N, C-alpha and C positions, 0 to 999 in steps of 0.2 A: 600656726595654731596659737591662740591666745594663752597667756600665762595661767589663767584660771583653769582652762580645759587641760592644760599640761599637768598642773598640780593634781587634778582629779584623776587623770589617766595613770600617773605614776603612783598615786595613793592606792588605787584599785589594783595595780600590778603588785604592790606590796601586801595586798590583802588586809589593808587597814581601814577601819571606820573613821569617820570624821572625828568622833569622840576620842578614839585612841590617839590619833595624830595630835589633836588639840591638847590632850593631857600631857603627851610627851614634850610638846613645845611650850607648854605653860600659857596657852591661850584658850579662849572659849571655842566650843564647837560652832557657835554662831559666826565667829571670825573666819574659821576654815570654810564654812558655807559661803560666806561673802567672797572669799578669794576665788572659790571655784565657780561662782556664778558671775564673777566680774564686777560685783557691786563694790569691791574694795581690792586693794593689792597689798601684799605683805610689806611690812616695814623693812627698810634696808637692813637693819640689824638682824632681821629674822631670816634673810635669804640664805646665809651660810648654814645654819642649823637645819633649815627646811630642805636645802639641797642634799645635805648629808643624810637626813632621814629618808629621803626619797631615792637615794642611791644615784645621785647625779651631781653635776657641778653647778655653780651659779650660772655659768655660761649656758649650760644645757637647760637649766630651768628657765632662763630668759630667752632661750633660742638665739643667743648671740653668736653671730658669725661675721668675721671681718670682710668676707667676700662670698659671693654666690657661685654656685656651680653653673656651667654653661647652659645646661638644660633649664635651670631655674630662670636664668636671664632671658632665654628665648621665650619661655612661657609668660613671664612678667611683661616683656616688651610686646608680645603678641596682643595682650589685653589693651595696651596703650596704642598699638597700631590701629586697632579697631576704632578707637576714638578719632584718630586722624581720618580714617576712611569715612566715618560718619560726619566728617567736617566739623567735629567738635575740637577745633584747633587749640583754643585756649585751655580747654579741659585736658587735652592730651599733653600739652607742654607742662601744665601744672602737675599732672600725675607723674610724668617722667622726672621732673625736678624734685618732687617729693621722694621718689625712689632713690635718686642720686644723693639726696641729703641723708637718707637712711643708711646708705653704704658709701660714705664719702671717700674711702680709700680704695674702692673696687675699680681698678683700672680697666678690667675687662668690661664691666658694666658701662663705664664712661665711653669706651670705644663703641660698644653696641648701641648705646643711646644716641651717640653722635651719628652713627650710620642710619638710625631710624629718622633722625632729624633731616639728614641729607636726602633720604628717600622722599620725604614729604616737604622739602624746602620750598618748592613753588607755592604750595598751599599755605605754608607758614608765612612766607614773605608777602602773600596777598592779604594777610590778616592785619588789621590796624594794630600798631604797637609792637610789631615783630620785625620791623625793617632791619634791626641790628642783630637779629638772632644768629646770623652767620658767625658773628664774633663769639657767641656762646659756644657754638659747635667747634670753632677753632680752638677755644680754650680747653674744651674737653679732650680734644685730640692731642693738644700740646702736652697734656698730662699723661695720657695713655701711651704716647710714643716713648716715654721714659721707662716703660715696663721692661723687666728682665726677661720676659717671654719674647723671643725673637719674632715669632709669627704675629703676636699682638702688636709689637712695636712696628713691624713692617706694614701691617694693615693700617695702623694709625698714620704712618708717614705717607702712605699712598693717598689716603683721603686728604691729608693736610696739603700735599702738593697741589691737588686739584682745587682746593678751597682758596689757597693763596693766589693761584693763577686767576680764579674767578674774582678775587678781590683786588686785582691789579697790583699784586705784590710779587713780581717774578723773582726778585733777588732773594726774598725769603724762601720761595719755593725751591730755588737752587740750593740754598743752604740746607734745607731738609733733605734734598736729594743727595747731597754730599755725605750725609750720615749713613746712607745705604751702603752696606758692605758689598764690594764687587765680588760677584760669583766667580770662583776660579775653576769650578767644575759643576756639571749638571748632576746634582746628587740624586734627584728623582729618577732620571734616566739610567744612571749607573746602578742604582738599587734595583730598578725594574729588570735590567739585563741580568743581574745576579739571580734574582728570583725566578726569572725565566729559565735559566740554566738549572736551577734546583727543581724545576717542575711545578712551582707555585704559580700557576697560570692566572688565577683570579686576581691575586695581589699584584702581579706584574702588569696585568691589563689595567687595573685601577690606576697605577702610577703612570703608565703610558698615556692613558686617556686624560689624566690630570695635566700632564705636560702638554698634550696636544691641545687641550682647551686653552691653556695659558699661551701657547705659541700662536694659536689661531687668533686669539684676541690681540696679541702683540702685533701680528701682521696687519690686522684691520686698523689698529691705532696708528701704526707707522704710515700706512697708506693714507689714512685721514690726515696725518701731519703733512705728508707730501702734497695732498690735495690743497691744504690751506696755504702752503708755500706757493704753489702754482697759482692759486686764486689771487694772492696778494700781488703776484707779478702779472696778473691778468692774462695768464697763459691758459685759456679756457679748455683747449684741447687736452693738454696734459692733466689739468684738474679733473676733467671728465674721465680720462683713462684711469686715474688713481682711484676715484670713487667706484667706478665700474669693477675694477679688480677687487676692491675691498668687499663689494657686494657678492662677487663671485666666490670669494673665500668663504663668506658666511653661508651662502647657499650650498656649497660643496660639503662643508663640515656640519651643516644643520644647526649652526649656533644662533641664527637669527631668531628662532623661536624659544631659545633657552637663555635669554638675557644678553644677547649679543648687541651689536651696534647698528643693526639694520635700520631702525627708525631714524637715527641721526643721519645715516648714510643716504637714505632716500631724500631727506630734506636737503642735504648738501648737493645731491645730484640735480634736484629741481632748481636749486639756486643757480648752478652753473649753466643749465640749459636755458634758464631765463636770460642769463647774461648773453647767451648766443642767439637770443631771439627765437628759440625753439619752444614756444609756449605750449603747443599741443603735446609735445613729447614730455615737457615738464609735468603737465596735468596727467598724462598717462602714468608716469612714475608715481606721482602722489596718490592717484586712484588705486594703483596696485598695492601701495603701502597700506592705505586705509583698508582695502579689501582683506589683505592678509591679516591685519591687526584685528579687525572685527571677527574674522573667522577663528583666529586663535583665541580671542577672548571668549567667544561663544563655546568653544570646545572646553576651555578651562572651567567656565561656569557650569558646564554640563558634567564636570567631574572627570573629564578625560585627562590622562597623564600624557603630556607631550614629551616624546623621547627622540633621541638621535641614535642611529646605529653606531656612531663613533663614540658615544658616551654612555652606553647602556650599563656600564659597571659603576657609574657615578650616581650619587644621590643628588640630582639636579633639582633644586626646589625653585618654584616661581617666587616672584617678589611678594605675592599675597595681595597686591593692589587690586582693587575692584575694577570692573569694566567702567563704572561711572567715573571713578577717579582718572583712569587712563584716558578715556574718551575726552574728558573735560580738558586735560592738559595737552593732548595732541591737537585738539581743536584750537586751544589758546596759542599753541606754537605756530599753527598755520595762519591764524588771524593776525598775530603780532609780528610776524617776520617781515621786516622791511624789504628783504630781498625778493619776497613773493608778492609785493604790493601790486605788481602789474597783473596779477591773476585774480585779484579780489572782485572785479566786476564781471568775471566770467560766470555764466550760469552753472557750468560743471563744477567750478570751484565752490560756489555757494551751495550746490547740491551735496558736495562732499562734507561741508561744514554741517549741513542739516542732518546728514546721516550720523555723524558723530554726536550731535546734540540729541538725536533720537535714541542712540545707543546709551548715552548717559542717562537720559530720563527713564528708559526702560529698566536699566540696572538699578538706578536709585529707587525706583518704585517697587 
């Protein structure tokens, strides 16, 4: 709310007329009118007496807050996310940076803004003048990881590790990892066991499901790591076994449609099948991935809430990315993958790209 509207609201709550307030403050009623309409703002020397008269503080009068509530951050960044979705990349960045300047010490906002930048990093890096934007994201997270809030600091460290790996700075990534306190016991599971004994079933289930989600993701990530190790050794059989097991975990738990790793895993599977010369099977896997993705995007676009029986107690929110955005970057990943270059001249591969381009155009329209 603007200061003028705030002055007007507080004055009316005090049941004062503009003339009464002007007389008490030693100004003209025209001056008060200008404050309330936004044509002028009170002089700095007037803020304290004005705040006292209206029963508030100067901070309250100016709506000064050193930091935002999480709900406010979510709402403000959702507005900016829509700019990225509309491919107004420069406008989205400028709006985020203006918000960060308004709350320069808000570490929660810095972490959330960095997360938004990471989400749309492919689009940001594709825009001229933003090639070094990853350094800006890294700087934001370097600040937010110093937070006294352990969850915020851990979230910042997690993103930082990935960013440093992407920037070919593995030693710095390891330094950040060394800051992570080693868990000596699983607090969530222990708490869930206690709540279960007490009969608080809903809260116990939430904790069990939270831990299951985290554990499932860790299993998939570790299997993906084993895949990469096998791939570097050119042990194609072992690499395929690892990625197939990771996909099986995601299918069993139903995490693939809830922000899991299935998209990346299907790509890895196609790459190793291509290495084995099994091009038809590689195409079958990619086609299944695109079919699943298009079906999921259509259901989300239609307002359907995608749930998993294993995580029904959790508020699992989608990324909010549009079909147009997702289709564009899945298509770009397929087109630009050097490992899949052998598939580019196939008619079924080109048909797959065409379906994604059609989905992008329909959603954008």
